[in-house]
N, C-alpha and C positions, 0 to 999 in steps of 0.2 A: 504494500500500500504506500502511495506517495504522500509525503507530508504536505500540509497546506502551503508552506513556503516553497516547496518543490513544484507544486502545481501552479503557484503564482509565477515563479520564475519561468516555467514552461509557457504559460500564457503570455507573459511579457515578451519572451523570445519570439513566439508565434506572431504577436501583433506588431512587433518592430522589425522583424526579419526583412532585410533589404531596403529599409528606409535610408535614404541618402540626403545629405552627406553623412558620413560615418560619425562626425562630431555631434551632429544633431541627434542621431540615433542613440549615441552613448548618453546624452543628456536625457532623452526620453526614457531610457531604461532606468536611469537613476531616479527620475521622477516617479515612474510607475511602480518602482520597488520601494518607494517611500524614503529614499535617501535625501532627496531635496524637495522642497515645497514647489507646487506648480508655478507660483509667481517667480521664484528663483530660477526654475528651469526655463521658463519663457524668456526671462531677461538674458540668460546665458545663450539660449538658442538664437534669439534676435541678434546678439553680438556675433554669433558664429555664422549666421546665414541670411539675415534680413527677413523682413516680414513675410514676403511671398513664399520663400523657401520654408519657413517655419510653419506657415499656414498649410502648405501642401503636405508637410510631414504629419502635422496634427490631423488634417483631414484624412490622410491615408490610414493612420492608426485608428481614428474614430470609425471609419468605414469598416475596417477589419474587425473592430470590436463588435460592431453591429451585425456583421455577416458571418464571422468565423468563430465567435466565442462559444464556449461550452457553458453549461449551467454552473460549473465549478469556477468559472472566471468572473463571477459577479463583482468581487472586490476590485479586480483590475479594471473591469468595465466602469465602475464608479470612479476610479482614479482618472480614467480617460475622459469621462464626462466632466469631472472637475477641472482637468487641464484645459479642455475645450472652453469651458465657461470662463475661466480666468483669462485665457487668451483673448476671447471676445471682449471682455471688459477692459483689458489693458490696451488692446489695439484700437478700440473705439475711442479711447481717451487720447490718442495721438493724432497728429496731423496726417498720418499715412492711412486715411480711411479708405481710399480706393483699393488698397491691398486687402482690406478686410470685408469689402462689400459682399462677396458671395456667401459669407457665413450667415446662416438663417437663424432667426430667433423664433421661439414659440410664444411670442408676446400676443396677448389678446388684441383683437382688432376692434377699433372703435365703430360704433353703430353709425351708419350714414345719417347726416343731419336731414331734417325734413326740408324739402325745397321751399324757398322763401315765398313763392306764390301761394302755397297752400295756407300759410299763416295769414296772408292778406285776405284770402278767400274766406276764411273763418270770420275775420273782422267784418267783412262786408255783409255776411249773413246775419251777424248779431245786430248790426245797425240798420238793416234793411227791412 
């Protein structure tokens, strides 16, 4: 039987296998294994490769977590989700918003406002 730590290491390896550049992959592995905080990992990755490269690496790992993970990978999936969320928050706060534009949020959508003419129509009815 494989220990939880061994299963996590296997999941991390599976999710980060082939991520390039190697320096960013190494930082991802450190983050997903809990050695460094997501915010620290993102800062290091941005220094190593720039926002679009980091975004591509995180997107790749996020996609793999969604499509290749096993039931036992839940803790690692949670770490990937947290890393993605921190990246979105940090990059949106920078001037390099174009690099981050493809990242999707699950934010609630506002209800469309009632057209102005319908409000005036109601007023005419009340006064007529």
